[in-house]
N, C-alpha and C positions, 0 to 999 in steps of 0.2 A: 508693626505691632498693632494689634486690634484695639479699638477704643470702644468702651461700652457706654452707651447713653443712659441717662436715668430711666428712660422708658424700658430699655432692654433689661436693666438690672431689676426693675420692678416686676416685669413679666417672669423673669427667671425665679425670683423669690416667691412670687405667687404660685407658680407651678410646683415648686419644691414643697411649699406648705400644703398645697392641695394633695400632692402625692402622699405626704406623711399622714394627713388627716384621713385620706381614703384607706391607707394601709392600717391605720388604727381602728377604723370601722370594720375592716374585714377580719372575720374570725377564722381560725385555723383548727381543723379537726383531724386527729390522727387515729386511723382505724387499725385495730389489731384483731386478727382472725383466730377464733378458738373453736375449731370444728372437729375435735377428737376427744378421747377420754382424758379425764383429769389425772395425769401422771407426771413423772419427772420431766418428760419432754414438753408437756403443757406448761409446767412451771418455768422451764427455761425459756420457752417461747414468750410467755407473758412478761417475764422480767426484761427480756430483750425489747419487747414491744413498749413497755412503760418507759424504759430508758430512751427508746427512740422518740417517744412523744416529748420528753423533756428536752432532748437535744434539738428537736425540730422547732422548739418554742411554741408548741401547740397550745391552744386555749382549752381544748377538750380532747379527751381520749375516749374513743368508742370501741367497745369489745363486741365484735360480731360473733355471737355465741350460738352454737348448736351442739349440745353434748348431753349424754344420758348420765353423766356423773363420773365418778372414779374414786381415787384415794382421798380419804378425809384429811390426812395430814398435809397432802399437797394443796388441797382446796383451802385449808386453813392458812397456809403460807401465802397463797394468792390473795385471800381475803385481807390479811394483815397488810400486804403491799398496797392494796387498793385503798384501805381505810387511811393509810398514812400518806397517800399520794397527794402532792401539792396542788394539782389541777383537777377539775371535775372529771369523773369517770362515768361514762354512760354504757349501760348494757342494752344491746339490741338483740332480743331473743329471736333469732332467725330459725325458728321451728321448735327447738327444745332447750330448756334449762332445768333439767331434772337433777335431783339429789345434790351432789356437790356443785353442780351448775347453778342451782337455786341459791345456795349459800353465797356464791361469788356474785350473782346478780343483785342480791339484797345488799351486799356491801357497797355497790355502786351508788352514786349520787342520784341517778335517775334510771328508770327502766322503760324501754319501749319494746313492743312486741309486734310481730307480723301476724296476719290473719292465719288461723289454723295452728298457732303455736300453743305451748303450755309451759307453766312454771310450777315447781313444787316437788312433791314425792321425795322427801329427803331422808327417809328411813335408812339407817345404817345396815348394810347387808355384807356378807362375806363373798368370797370369790365364786361360790356356787349359787349366789342369790338368796341364801337363807338369812332370815332376820337375826341379827346379833342380839345378845342378852340386853336387858334393860339398862344396865350401867352405861353401855355405849350409846343407847338412845338418849339417856339423860344428858350425857356429855354433848351430844349433837343438838339437843333442844336448847341447852344453855348457850351454845355457840350461836344458834339461830336467833335467840332472844337478844343477846348482847349486840349482835350485828344490826338488828332492826333498831334497837335503842340508840345506837351510835348516831343515827340521823336526827335525834332529838324530837322536840314537839313543835307544833304550829299553834299560833294563837288566832282566835277568831272572836271578833266583837259582835255580839248579837244586837238586834234592833233595840233592845232595852238597855244597851250600854254595858252588859255583862261580858266579861272576858272568859272565853272557853278555850281550854288547851286540849289538844289531841295529838297523838303520835303521828309523825310523818309516815312511819312504817309500824303498824301495830305489832308489838312483840308477841301477843297472844296468837295472832294469825301465823307468824313465822314459826312459832313452836308447834302449831297444829300440823305443819308439814312433816313433822317427825312423829310417827306413831306406829304401833304394831298392828292396830286394827283398821281404823279409818284414816287414811293418809290424804291430806289436803293438797289438791292441785288446782290451778286456775287456768281458765281460758283467757284470752286477751280482755274480753269484756268484763269477766269476773274480777280480773286483776285490777282493772281500772276502778271498778266499783269499790274494791277493798283497799285502795290506796297503794297497790303494788305494781302499778304501771301508769306512766305519765301520758301514754298515747299509743295508738295503733298505727303502724307505718308499714309500707310495702317494701321499702329498701333503705339503705344507708342515706341516700340523697334525701328521702322524705323525712328521715329522722333529723337530719341537719336542718332542713327547712322549717321543722317544727321548733327547733331550738333557737335558730338565728334568722333574723330578717336581713335582707340585703345580700351583699357580696360575701362569699366565704370560700375557703380553700379546703379540699379534702385530700389527705395524704394517706396512702395505704402502706402499712408496714410490709417489707419484703425480707424474707430470710435468705441469707447467703448459702452457698453450697456447703460450706463448713458447718453452718448452723443446722442444715438439713441432715448432714451426716451424724452430727452429735445427737440430734433428736432421735434419729434411728437407733443409735447405739444405746440411748437411755430408755428405750421401750422395754417393758418387763419381759416380753418374749425373747428379744435379742439378748438381754442380760442373762436369762435362763440358759440359752444356748451357749453363751460365752462361759458360763460356769461349768457346763458339761464339757466344753472344750478344754478348760483348765484342768479339771479333775481327770478326764480321760487321758490327756497328754502326760500328766504326772504318772498315772498308773502304767501306761505303756512304756514310759521312759524308765521306770523302776524295773520293768520286766526285761528291758534290754539297755543297760546303762551305756552312756556315751552321748555325744552330741549328735542326735539324729532328728528326724522329723517330729517325733512326739514331743521332745523338749522344745523345739522351735514353736510348735503349735501351742503348747502350754504358756510359753512366754508371750506369744502374740495375743492369746486369749486374755492373759492378765493385763497387758497394756491396754487393749481395747475395752476391758471391763473397768479398770481404775481411772484411765485418762479422762473420759468425759465427766465422771463423777468428781474427780479432783478439780477439773476446770470449773465446775459448778459450785465448788466450795463444800460439797457434801462429804468428801473424804478428808480425814485428818491424818497426820503422819503416823499416829499410833496404830491406826487401822491397817495401814500398809505394812508396818513393822510387825504387827500381830500375824498377818497372813504369811509373810516371809519366814518369821520364826516358826510358824506351824509347819511349813514345808521342810525347813531344816530339821526339825524334831522328827518328822516322819522319816526323813532320810537316815537320821541317826538310829532310829528304831529298826530300820530294815538292814542297814549295812554295818552298823557298829554294835548295836545291842539287840541281837536277834530275839524274836519273840514278840509279844504284844503287851507292853507294860506302860509305865508312867509316861515315857517319851512319846509313844505312839498316841495314847489317849489325849495327852496335852497338845500334841500337834494337830489332831483333828479338831479339838475344841477351839484352838487359836485360829485355825483356818476358817471355821464357820463364823466365829466372832468377827474376824477381820472382813470377810466377804459380806456378812449381813449388815453390820453397822456402817459399812461403806455406802449402803443404799439409803441410809436414814439421815435426814437433816438433824444434826445433833441439838439444834435449838428446840426441837419438838420433844426432846427427852425429859424436859422439865415442865411441870404444870403446877401452878400455884406453889412454887418453891419445893415441890416434891418430885422424886424420880418417877417418870412416866414411860414405861416400856411398851405401851400399846403400839406406838408407831413402828416398833421393831419386830412385832409379831409376824407381819406379812413377809418382810425380808428374810427372817429366819426360816419361815416355811418354804420360801422360794429356794433358798440356799440348800436346805436340808433335802428337799425333794430332788433338786437338780443334781446334788452330789450323789444321792442314792441311785438315781436313774443312770447317771454317768458311770458309777462304779460297776453296777450290774451289767450295763451295756458294754463296758470295756472288757469285763471278764468274758462275756459271750463272744465279742468280736475277736478277742485274743485267741480263744479256743478255735474259732473258725479260720482266722487269718494266719496264725503263727505256723510257720513252715511253708507257706505259699510264696511264690515268686513275688507277688505284689507286696507282701509284708517285708520281704528282705530288701525291697527297693526304698522303703520309707523308714526303716529302723535299722540301727546297727546291730549286727549279730556276730557273735564270737565263734570262730571256727576252732574246734577242738582237734588240733593237729598233733601228730606223734612227736614233732620236734618240741612241743611244750609239755610233753609227758602224758598225752592222752592217747589211748589205743582204741581202735574200733574192733570190738569183739561181740560175739553173740552173748546174750544174757546167760545162757546155760553154761558157757565156758568159764564163767566167773564164780559159779556156785562153790567151787573148791576153796575159794578164799574165805568163806564163812567160818568164823572161829579163829582166823589168823590174826596176828598182831602186826601193826605197822606204825609208821611215823608220819605226823602231820607235816606236809611240805609247805602249804600255804594255809593261813588261818581258816578254820571252818566256821563261817558266820552266816548261816549254818553250812554253806557249801564251800568247797575248795578242793585242794589236791592232797592225796596221801600216797605214801610209798609203802607197798607191801611186796615182800619177796623180791626186792630190787627193781620193781616196776611201779610206775606212777598211774594212779587212777583218779577219776573224778568221784568225789565222795561227799557225803552229807552227814552231819552229826545228828543223832536222834533227839538230843535235848541240849539246849544251851549253846555253847560254842567251845571250840578247842583251839588253843594257840599253836603257832608253829613250833615244832620240836616235841610236842606232847605225843605220848604213845596211845594208840587206840586199838580197839578190837572190832573186826568186821562182824556185825550182827546178822545182816541179811543183804541180799542183792536183788534189786528190782530195776528193770528197764536199763540195765547196764550201769546203774549207780550203786556204789558201795555205801550202805548205811552203817555208821559206826557209833560206838560208845567209848567213853574214856575207860582206860584199863583200870 
């Protein structure tokens, strides 16, 4: 058994205390990269990064920023997360912090910029780069002011003993970054002079050296493969394509009922669309229920209640509402205790445009592909065999049936089978629908189809 002398115990205790003191003096910095547009993927990445900083026990979180801006609602969510974050957050403007990027930077406790970078130009514009009406600018100006004000004021004692207070970040300067006419932007030197930058640094290491003296540790946030896949699925372009896949799949499936490729494509698109949004907490159960109910109502309109009535219109509205609101953080729909639908405008536009493009594209493709060998391989098609009452005849040979009476064999909703003069034919009702057993009259024959009306 080993024996420890007093000298050995003293040395061990001294080394342990030295190690603890050294660890206490060493600061930890956690770096999160933000080098793309401010969208849902950026929000997810930032939330993951901030959580990573807390789990790592970091003393500071540094945002390595290079962005031209993006969605205001997403930027507001990131801003709120930074303002409430328990440890200091530093923005390192690594080239650009424009528009929504400027808002996020101002929310940080300190700002550092690299040479040749800029910050500002936070005027609200639409997807085409056109300046939005003044009410949007007013909202953005108020958000910029309140963000600057959140850092409070500094006190300075003059040589005469007077105490002077001034803003750490001047709200008037932040507001000037949002304007229709003259939009304020700063170079690094100008930002330092106006109190919107603590220093100019070449890289992250220099930023850290300006904040902390002595030993320090820098940890870089790394996204997993799953995170990268989810970020990809959350991008607006991919979400638009998924919407087109969903609507196109539903359209083709309704043209050729059965479990075929179009149905599988629509289900896959729905899962890929809703899953990442649900994991991010953006989708609520009612939004998915609304979408599913809309699809069911569309099916009812087509297969049960032929025509285009209440069920069809209601189905389209529910589908649009479910898909659009799934893209919106529901917490943003309330502003000062009032309903605020502005964050939902862009999602509704994306859904409407994608659905319209998909519908017209599907109709065009259906006309081109239907009847080809390639289409028959990806969609179920019904063969009209003589055993099931269908006969292959030339159109002209059926003209003698015009004016004849027959019996409905299968419900005409609006298409089905009728029996005329002891033979069964494929038929379609002119208006409404006809139930099995009803008597009909053949009004005309086109392309081998008997068009009928009730007797």
